[in-house]
Biopython code that builds the backbone (N, CA, C, O; Angstrom):
import numpy as np
from Bio.PDB.StructureBuilder import StructureBuilder

atoms = [
    (1, "MET", "N", (14.202, -29.587, 62.084)),
    (1, "MET", "CA", (14.381, -30.020, 60.710)),
    (1, "MET", "C", (14.514, -28.820, 59.791)),
    (1, "MET", "O", (13.980, -27.746, 60.067)),
    (2, "VAL", "N", (15.219, -29.014, 58.716)),
    (2, "VAL", "CA", (15.416, -27.964, 57.726)),
    (2, "VAL", "C", (14.398, -28.156, 56.608)),
    (2, "VAL", "O", (14.268, -29.243, 56.046)),
    (3, "GLU", "N", (13.678, -27.076, 56.296)),
    (3, "GLU", "CA", (12.714, -27.144, 55.200)),
    (3, "GLU", "C", (13.425, -26.855, 53.891)),
    (3, "GLU", "O", (14.259, -25.952, 53.814)),
    (4, "VAL", "N", (13.100, -27.608, 52.882)),
    (4, "VAL", "CA", (13.695, -27.420, 51.563)),
    (4, "VAL", "C", (12.611, -26.922, 50.617)),
    (4, "VAL", "O", (11.582, -27.571, 50.431)),
    (5, "HIS", "N", (12.861, -25.764, 50.027)),
    (5, "HIS", "CA", (11.949, -25.207, 49.040)),
    (5, "HIS", "C", (12.524, -25.509, 47.669)),
    (5, "HIS", "O", (13.598, -25.014, 47.325)),
    (6, "LEU", "N", (11.838, -26.299, 46.896)),
    (6, "LEU", "CA", (12.353, -26.711, 45.601)),
    (6, "LEU", "C", (12.346, -25.578, 44.583)),
    (6, "LEU", "O", (13.170, -25.580, 43.668)),
    (7, "ASN", "N", (11.453, -24.623, 44.713)),
    (7, "ASN", "CA", (11.346, -23.542, 43.748)),
    (7, "ASN", "C", (12.219, -22.340, 44.099)),
    (7, "ASN", "O", (12.352, -21.425, 43.287)),
    (8, "ALA", "N", (12.805, -22.324, 45.266)),
    (8, "ALA", "CA", (13.590, -21.174, 45.703)),
    (8, "ALA", "C", (15.047, -21.345, 45.285)),
    (8, "ALA", "O", (15.615, -22.430, 45.411)),
    (9, "VAL", "N", (15.644, -20.269, 44.787)),
    (9, "VAL", "CA", (17.064, -20.259, 44.455)),
    (9, "VAL", "C", (17.771, -19.536, 45.593)),
    (9, "VAL", "O", (17.573, -18.340, 45.808)),
    (10, "THR", "N", (18.584, -20.271, 46.305)),
    (10, "THR", "CA", (19.281, -19.706, 47.456)),
    (10, "THR", "C", (20.630, -19.152, 47.021)),
    (10, "THR", "O", (21.136, -19.533, 45.966)),
    (11, "PRO", "N", (21.218, -18.267, 47.807)),
    (11, "PRO", "CA", (22.552, -17.761, 47.477)),
    (11, "PRO", "C", (23.588, -18.889, 47.389)),
    (11, "PRO", "O", (24.511, -18.827, 46.577)),
    (12, "PHE", "N", (23.432, -19.898, 48.212)),
    (12, "PHE", "CA", (24.346, -21.039, 48.164)),
    (12, "PHE", "C", (24.267, -21.739, 46.804)),
    (12, "PHE", "O", (25.292, -22.141, 46.254)),
    (13, "ALA", "N", (23.061, -21.885, 46.266)),
    (13, "ALA", "CA", (22.882, -22.520, 44.958)),
    (13, "ALA", "C", (23.516, -21.686, 43.853)),
    (13, "ALA", "O", (24.101, -22.237, 42.920)),
    (14, "VAL", "N", (23.405, -20.366, 43.948)),
    (14, "VAL", "CA", (24.004, -19.482, 42.948)),
    (14, "VAL", "C", (25.524, -19.613, 42.973)),
    (14, "VAL", "O", (26.160, -19.634, 41.919)),
    (15, "ILE", "N", (26.107, -19.702, 44.158)),
    (15, "ILE", "CA", (27.564, -19.856, 44.286)),
    (15, "ILE", "C", (28.009, -21.185, 43.678)),
    (15, "ILE", "O", (29.009, -21.237, 42.962)),
    (16, "ILE", "N", (27.280, -22.243, 43.958)),
    (16, "ILE", "CA", (27.622, -23.558, 43.402)),
    (16, "ILE", "C", (27.531, -23.535, 41.875)),
    (16, "ILE", "O", (28.408, -24.069, 41.196)),
    (17, "ILE", "N", (26.490, -22.926, 41.338)),
    (17, "ILE", "CA", (26.334, -22.829, 39.879)),
    (17, "ILE", "C", (27.479, -22.029, 39.273)),
    (17, "ILE", "O", (27.999, -22.398, 38.220)),
    (18, "ALA", "N", (27.882, -20.933, 39.925)),
    (18, "ALA", "CA", (28.994, -20.116, 39.427)),
    (18, "ALA", "C", (30.298, -20.908, 39.429)),
    (18, "ALA", "O", (31.075, -20.807, 38.480)),
    (19, "ILE", "N", (30.550, -21.685, 40.463)),
    (19, "ILE", "CA", (31.783, -22.482, 40.538)),
    (19, "ILE", "C", (31.789, -23.554, 39.451)),
    (19, "ILE", "O", (32.811, -23.774, 38.802)),
    (20, "VAL", "N", (30.661, -24.215, 39.250)),
    (20, "VAL", "CA", (30.579, -25.241, 38.202)),
    (20, "VAL", "C", (30.776, -24.613, 36.828)),
    (20, "VAL", "O", (31.478, -25.181, 35.991)),
    (21, "ALA", "N", (30.171, -23.453, 36.579)),
    (21, "ALA", "CA", (30.347, -22.767, 35.300)),
    (21, "ALA", "C", (31.799, -22.373, 35.094)),
    (21, "ALA", "O", (32.320, -22.486, 33.984)),
    (22, "LEU", "N", (32.455, -21.916, 36.143)),
    (22, "LEU", "CA", (33.868, -21.547, 36.052)),
    (22, "LEU", "C", (34.724, -22.762, 35.718)),
    (22, "LEU", "O", (35.653, -22.669, 34.915)),
    (23, "LEU", "N", (34.416, -23.891, 36.326)),
    (23, "LEU", "CA", (35.171, -25.113, 36.043)),
    (23, "LEU", "C", (34.932, -25.615, 34.618)),
    (23, "LEU", "O", (35.858, -26.104, 33.972)),
    (24, "ILE", "N", (33.711, -25.500, 34.132)),
    (24, "ILE", "CA", (33.395, -26.002, 32.789)),
    (24, "ILE", "C", (33.943, -25.088, 31.700)),
    (24, "ILE", "O", (34.591, -25.562, 30.767)),
    (25, "PHE", "N", (33.696, -23.796, 31.804)),
    (25, "PHE", "CA", (34.030, -22.879, 30.719)),
    (25, "PHE", "C", (35.374, -22.189, 30.886)),
    (25, "PHE", "O", (35.966, -21.768, 29.892)),
    (26, "GLY", "N", (35.858, -22.065, 32.073)),
    (26, "GLY", "CA", (37.132, -21.392, 32.299)),
    (26, "GLY", "C", (36.948, -19.900, 32.457)),
    (26, "GLY", "O", (35.911, -19.354, 32.081)),
    (27, "PRO", "N", (37.964, -19.229, 33.020)),
    (27, "PRO", "CA", (37.838, -17.791, 33.307)),
    (27, "PRO", "C", (37.826, -16.904, 32.060)),
    (27, "PRO", "O", (37.317, -15.785, 32.116)),
    (28, "LYS", "N", (38.373, -17.375, 30.938)),
    (28, "LYS", "CA", (38.405, -16.531, 29.733)),
    (28, "LYS", "C", (37.073, -16.541, 28.989)),
    (28, "LYS", "O", (36.711, -15.545, 28.363)),
    (29, "LYS", "N", (36.346, -17.640, 29.048)),
    (29, "LYS", "CA", (35.093, -17.759, 28.313)),
    (29, "LYS", "C", (33.897, -17.146, 29.042)),
    (29, "LYS", "O", (32.922, -16.759, 28.399)),
    (30, "LEU", "N", (33.952, -17.052, 30.361)),
    (30, "LEU", "CA", (32.795, -16.572, 31.124)),
    (30, "LEU", "C", (32.348, -15.158, 30.746)),
    (30, "LEU", "O", (31.145, -14.936, 30.610)),
    (31, "PRO", "N", (33.258, -14.188, 30.569)),
    (31, "PRO", "CA", (32.785, -12.850, 30.161)),
    (31, "PRO", "C", (32.082, -12.860, 28.801)),
    (31, "PRO", "O", (31.095, -12.152, 28.602)),
    (32, "GLU", "N", (32.595, -13.665, 27.871)),
    (32, "GLU", "CA", (31.957, -13.758, 26.556)),
    (32, "GLU", "C", (30.563, -14.364, 26.675)),
    (32, "GLU", "O", (29.620, -13.901, 26.033)),
    (33, "LEU", "N", (30.439, -15.390, 27.489)),
    (33, "LEU", "CA", (29.132, -16.013, 27.696)),
    (33, "LEU", "C", (28.161, -15.047, 28.377)),
    (33, "LEU", "O", (26.977, -15.009, 28.042)),
    (34, "GLY", "N", (28.661, -14.278, 29.321)),
    (34, "GLY", "CA", (27.821, -13.284, 29.995)),
    (34, "GLY", "C", (27.307, -12.233, 29.030)),
    (34, "GLY", "O", (26.138, -11.850, 29.086)),
    (35, "ARG", "N", (28.185, -11.762, 28.137)),
    (35, "ARG", "CA", (27.766, -10.780, 27.130)),
    (35, "ARG", "C", (26.728, -11.382, 26.187)),
    (35, "ARG", "O", (25.748, -10.726, 25.834)),
    (36, "ALA", "N", (26.948, -12.626, 25.784)),
    (36, "ALA", "CA", (26.010, -13.286, 24.869)),
    (36, "ALA", "C", (24.636, -13.450, 25.523)),
    (36, "ALA", "O", (23.608, -13.222, 24.886)),
    (37, "VAL", "N", (24.627, -13.842, 26.779)),
    (37, "VAL", "CA", (23.354, -14.000, 27.492)),
    (37, "VAL", "C", (22.667, -12.644, 27.646)),
    (37, "VAL", "O", (21.453, -12.541, 27.468)),
    (38, "GLY", "N", (23.431, -11.610, 27.974)),
    (38, "GLY", "CA", (22.858, -10.269, 28.112)),
    (38, "GLY", "C", (22.264, -9.763, 26.813)),
    (38, "GLY", "O", (21.176, -9.187, 26.805)),
    (39, "THR", "N", (22.980, -9.976, 25.703)),
    (39, "THR", "CA", (22.481, -9.554, 24.398)),
    (39, "THR", "C", (21.211, -10.313, 24.034)),
    (39, "THR", "O", (20.254, -9.732, 23.521)),
    (40, "THR", "N", (21.211, -11.603, 24.302)),
    (40, "THR", "CA", (20.034, -12.419, 24.010)),
    (40, "THR", "C", (18.826, -11.948, 24.809)),
    (40, "THR", "O", (17.730, -11.825, 24.261)),
    (41, "LEU", "N", (19.013, -11.685, 26.089)),
    (41, "LEU", "CA", (17.902, -11.213, 26.920)),
    (41, "LEU", "C", (17.398, -9.848, 26.459)),
    (41, "LEU", "O", (16.194, -9.591, 26.470)),
    (42, "ARG", "N", (18.321, -8.974, 26.055)),
    (42, "ARG", "CA", (17.936, -7.649, 25.573)),
    (42, "ARG", "C", (17.086, -7.769, 24.306)),
    (42, "ARG", "O", (16.056, -7.105, 24.186)),
    (43, "GLU", "N", (17.514, -8.615, 23.360)),
    (43, "GLU", "CA", (16.757, -8.809, 22.126)),
    (43, "GLU", "C", (15.387, -9.430, 22.408)),
    (43, "GLU", "O", (14.391, -9.056, 21.789)),
    (44, "PHE", "N", (15.344, -10.367, 23.334)),
    (44, "PHE", "CA", (14.075, -10.990, 23.708)),
    (44, "PHE", "C", (13.129, -9.953, 24.301)),
    (44, "PHE", "O", (11.933, -9.954, 24.009)),
    (45, "LYS", "N", (13.667, -9.074, 25.130)),
    (45, "LYS", "CA", (12.847, -8.033, 25.753)),
    (45, "LYS", "C", (12.297, -7.078, 24.695)),
    (45, "LYS", "O", (11.132, -6.688, 24.758)),
    (46, "LYS", "N", (13.136, -6.698, 23.716)),
    (46, "LYS", "CA", (12.678, -5.824, 22.637)),
    (46, "LYS", "C", (11.585, -6.499, 21.822)),
    (46, "LYS", "O", (10.600, -5.865, 21.443)),
    (47, "GLY", "N", (11.763, -7.788, 21.555)),
    (47, "GLY", "CA", (10.774, -8.528, 20.775)),
    (47, "GLY", "C", (9.444, -8.630, 21.483)),
    (47, "GLY", "O", (8.395, -8.456, 20.863)),
    (48, "THR", "N", (9.470, -8.909, 22.770)),
    (48, "THR", "CA", (8.215, -9.019, 23.506)),
    (48, "THR", "C", (7.551, -7.657, 23.657)),
    (48, "THR", "O", (6.324, -7.566, 23.658)),
    (49, "LYS", "N", (8.342, -6.603, 23.783)),
    (49, "LYS", "CA", (7.762, -5.263, 23.867)),
    (49, "LYS", "C", (7.090, -4.907, 22.544)),
    (49, "LYS", "O", (6.026, -4.289, 22.527)),
    (50, "GLY", "N", (7.715, -5.301, 21.441)),
    (50, "GLY", "CA", (7.116, -5.059, 20.133)),
    (50, "GLY", "C", (5.794, -5.783, 19.976)),
    (50, "GLY", "O", (4.857, -5.239, 19.392)),
    (51, "LEU", "N", (5.702, -6.998, 20.486)),
    (51, "LEU", "CA", (4.450, -7.749, 20.418)),
    (51, "LEU", "C", (3.369, -7.085, 21.247)),
    (51, "LEU", "O", (2.216, -7.020, 20.823)),
    (52, "ILE", "N", (3.722, -6.594, 22.414)),
    (52, "ILE", "CA", (2.753, -5.928, 23.278)),
    (52, "ILE", "C", (2.272, -4.638, 22.622)),
    (52, "ILE", "O", (1.081, -4.329, 22.664)),
    (53, "ASP", "N", (3.200, -3.872, 22.007)),
    (53, "ASP", "CA", (2.818, -2.640, 21.321)),
    (53, "ASP", "C", (1.907, -2.941, 20.140)),
    (53, "ASP", "O", (0.938, -2.218, 19.908)),
    (54, "ASP", "N", (2.211, -4.020, 19.375)),
    (54, "ASP", "CA", (1.369, -4.396, 18.246)),
    (54, "ASP", "C", (-0.022, -4.780, 18.710)),
    (54, "ASP", "O", (-1.009, -4.460, 18.049)),
    (55, "GLU", "N", (-0.107, -5.457, 19.831)),
    (55, "GLU", "CA", (-1.405, -5.867, 20.366)),
    (55, "GLU", "C", (-2.227, -4.645, 20.745)),
    (55, "GLU", "O", (-3.436, -4.619, 20.515)),
    (56, "ASP", "N", (-1.589, -3.628, 21.323)),
    (56, "ASP", "CA", (-2.304, -2.408, 21.693)),
    (56, "ASP", "C", (-2.791, -1.670, 20.453)),
    (56, "ASP", "O", (-3.864, -1.067, 20.475)),
    (57, "ASP", "N", (-2.008, -1.710, 19.358)),
    (57, "ASP", "CA", (-2.392, -1.024, 18.133)),
    (57, "ASP", "C", (-3.577, -1.699, 17.450)),
    (57, "ASP", "O", (-4.360, -1.031, 16.773)),
    (58, "THR", "N", (-3.718, -3.002, 17.616)),
    (58, "THR", "CA", (-4.793, -3.712, 16.937)),
    (58, "THR", "C", (-6.131, -3.555, 17.634)),
    (58, "THR", "O", (-7.170, -3.861, 17.050)),
    (59, "LYS", "N", (-6.122, -3.088, 18.856)),
    (59, "LYS", "CA", (-7.388, -2.874, 19.556)),
    (59, "LYS", "C", (-8.099, -1.681, 18.932)),
    (59, "LYS", "O", (-7.528, -0.598, 18.804)),
    (60, "LYS", "N", (-9.344, -1.895, 18.550)),
    (60, "LYS", "CA", (-10.100, -0.832, 17.905)),
    (60, "LYS", "C", (-10.917, -0.082, 18.949)),
    (60, "LYS", "O", (-11.372, -0.674, 19.927)),
    (61, "PRO", "N", (-11.102, 1.209, 18.743)),
    (61, "PRO", "CA", (-11.917, 1.962, 19.702)),
    (61, "PRO", "C", (-13.376, 1.520, 19.624)),
    (61, "PRO", "O", (-13.875, 1.136, 18.566)),
    (62, "VAL", "N", (-14.032, 1.585, 20.754)),
    (62, "VAL", "CA", (-15.441, 1.215, 20.831)),
    (62, "VAL", "C", (-16.271, 2.407, 20.394)),
    (62, "VAL", "O", (-16.071, 3.523, 20.874)),
    (63, "ILE", "N", (-17.199, 2.170, 19.488)),
    (63, "ILE", "CA", (-18.061, 3.239, 18.983)),
    (63, "ILE", "C", (-19.406, 3.135, 19.688)),
    (63, "ILE", "O", (-20.035, 2.077, 19.708)),
    (64, "ASP", "N", (-19.828, 4.244, 20.260)),
    (64, "ASP", "CA", (-21.124, 4.296, 20.929)),
    (64, "ASP", "C", (-22.167, 4.668, 19.881)),
    (64, "ASP", "O", (-22.251, 5.826, 19.472)),
    (65, "HIS", "N", (-22.959, 3.693, 19.448)),
    (65, "HIS", "CA", (-23.931, 3.922, 18.387)),
    (65, "HIS", "C", (-25.130, 4.739, 18.863)),
    (65, "HIS", "O", (-25.860, 5.288, 18.037)),
    (66, "LYS", "N", (-25.346, 4.829, 20.155)),
    (66, "LYS", "CA", (-26.476, 5.594, 20.672)),
    (66, "LYS", "C", (-26.264, 7.091, 20.460)),
    (66, "LYS", "O", (-27.223, 7.823, 20.216)),
    (67, "ASN", "N", (-25.026, 7.545, 20.551)),
    (67, "ASN", "CA", (-24.738, 8.969, 20.430)),
    (67, "ASN", "C", (-24.231, 9.349, 19.045)),
    (67, "ASN", "O", (-23.856, 10.500, 18.822)),
    (68, "THR", "N", (-24.213, 8.412, 18.121)),
    (68, "THR", "CA", (-23.719, 8.680, 16.782)),
    (68, "THR", "C", (-24.874, 9.144, 15.905)),
    (68, "THR", "O", (-25.928, 8.510, 15.865)),
    (69, "THR", "N", (-24.669, 10.255, 15.203)),
    (69, "THR", "CA", (-25.705, 10.746, 14.295)),
    (69, "THR", "C", (-25.297, 10.418, 12.869)),
    (69, "THR", "O", (-24.117, 10.433, 12.517)),
    (70, "VAL", "N", (-26.287, 10.128, 12.076)),
    (70, "VAL", "CA", (-26.045, 9.795, 10.676)),
    (70, "VAL", "C", (-26.699, 10.876, 9.836)),
    (70, "VAL", "O", (-27.875, 11.194, 10.017)),
    (71, "GLN", "N", (-25.936, 11.431, 8.924)),
    (71, "GLN", "CA", (-26.475, 12.440, 8.028)),
    (71, "GLN", "C", (-26.706, 11.789, 6.673)),
    (71, "GLN", "O", (-25.868, 11.038, 6.173)),
    (72, "GLN", "N", (-27.861, 12.094, 6.090)),
    (72, "GLN", "CA", (-28.154, 11.537, 4.781)),
    (72, "GLN", "C", (-27.575, 12.447, 3.720)),
    (72, "GLN", "O", (-27.668, 13.672, 3.793)),
    (73, "ALA", "N", (-26.986, 11.820, 2.751)),
    (73, "ALA", "CA", (-26.417, 12.579, 1.646)),
    (73, "ALA", "C", (-27.336, 12.443, 0.442)),
    (73, "ALA", "O", (-27.981, 11.414, 0.240)),
    (74, "GLU", "N", (-27.378, 13.503, -0.348)),
    (74, "GLU", "CA", (-28.177, 13.440, -1.562)),
    (74, "GLU", "C", (-27.395, 12.679, -2.613)),
    (74, "GLU", "O", (-26.230, 12.971, -2.887)),
    (75, "VAL", "N", (-28.053, 11.713, -3.184)),
    (75, "VAL", "CA", (-27.422, 10.926, -4.232)),
    (75, "VAL", "C", (-28.172, 11.208, -5.516)),
    (75, "VAL", "O", (-29.382, 11.003, -5.609)),
    (76, "LYS", "N", (-27.442, 11.673, -6.487)),
    (76, "LYS", "CA", (-28.060, 11.966, -7.779)),
    (76, "LYS", "C", (-27.957, 10.721, -8.646)),
    (76, "LYS", "O", (-26.885, 10.141, -8.817)),
    (77, "ASP", "N", (-29.072, 10.340, -9.171)),
    (77, "ASP", "CA", (-29.106, 9.181, -10.045)),
    (77, "ASP", "C", (-29.203, 9.695, -11.472)),
    (77, "ASP", "O", (-30.151, 10.400, -11.817)),
    (78, "SER", "N", (-28.248, 9.352, -12.285)),
    (78, "SER", "CA", (-28.228, 9.866, -13.652)),
    (78, "SER", "C", (-29.398, 9.325, -14.463)),
    (78, "SER", "O", (-29.865, 10.016, -15.369)),
    (79, "ASN", "N", (-29.885, 8.143, -14.186)),
    (79, "ASN", "CA", (-31.029, 7.588, -14.916)),
    (79, "ASN", "C", (-32.297, 8.367, -14.607)),
    (79, "ASN", "O", (-33.096, 8.611, -15.511)),
    (80, "ASN", "N", (-32.502, 8.761, -13.365)),
    (80, "ASN", "CA", (-33.697, 9.519, -12.996)),
    (80, "ASN", "C", (-33.675, 10.905, -13.610)),
    (80, "ASN", "O", (-34.729, 11.413, -13.994)),
    (81, "GLU", "N", (-32.520, 11.532, -13.717)),
    (81, "GLU", "CA", (-32.425, 12.865, -14.304)),
    (81, "GLU", "C", (-32.743, 12.821, -15.790)),
    (81, "GLU", "O", (-33.387, 13.731, -16.312)),
    (82, "GLU", "N", (-32.300, 11.772, -16.477)),
    (82, "GLU", "CA", (-32.569, 11.666, -17.907)),
    (82, "GLU", "C", (-34.049, 11.407, -18.159)),
    (82, "GLU", "O", (-34.615, 11.908, -19.131)),
    (83, "ASN", "N", (-34.680, 10.617, -17.276)),
    (83, "ASN", "CA", (-36.104, 10.322, -17.439)),
    (83, "ASN", "C", (-36.963, 11.546, -17.144)),
    (83, "ASN", "O", (-38.048, 11.686, -17.708)),
    (84, "ALA", "N", (-36.494, 12.434, -16.269)),
    (84, "ALA", "CA", (-37.255, 13.619, -15.907)),
    (84, "ALA", "C", (-37.256, 14.630, -17.035)),
    (84, "ALA", "O", (-38.180, 15.439, -17.107)),
    (85, "LYS", "N", (-36.283, 14.628, -17.908)),
    (85, "LYS", "CA", (-36.185, 15.606, -18.996)),
    (85, "LYS", "C", (-37.042, 15.254, -20.114)),
    (85, "LYS", "O", (-37.080, 15.972, -21.113)),
]
sb = StructureBuilder()
sb.init_structure("model")
sb.init_model(0)
sb.init_chain("A")
sb.init_seg("    ")
for serial, (resi, resn, name, xyz) in enumerate(atoms, 1):
    if name == "N":
        sb.init_residue(resn, " ", resi, " ")
    sb.init_atom(name, np.array(xyz, "f"), 0.0, 1.0, " ", f" {name:<3s}", serial, name[0])
structure = sb.get_structure()
């Protein structure tokens, strides 16, 4: 018996699809359709790459609070200075 894989695209299926496309669109339209599909795929790829790059940019670095030192700054209060005089 012959096993049929429904998810597999065989070379025979590709040939049949090409013949049907040739019959439907004709030999003059096929190159234009191929260019349009190629351009569309290229733009889609650029768009998805941009989304992936944006996602990487939004990730914030992890700060290790155990090794972080905090320095205290002197804050001058103008009210306290006036009261001291």
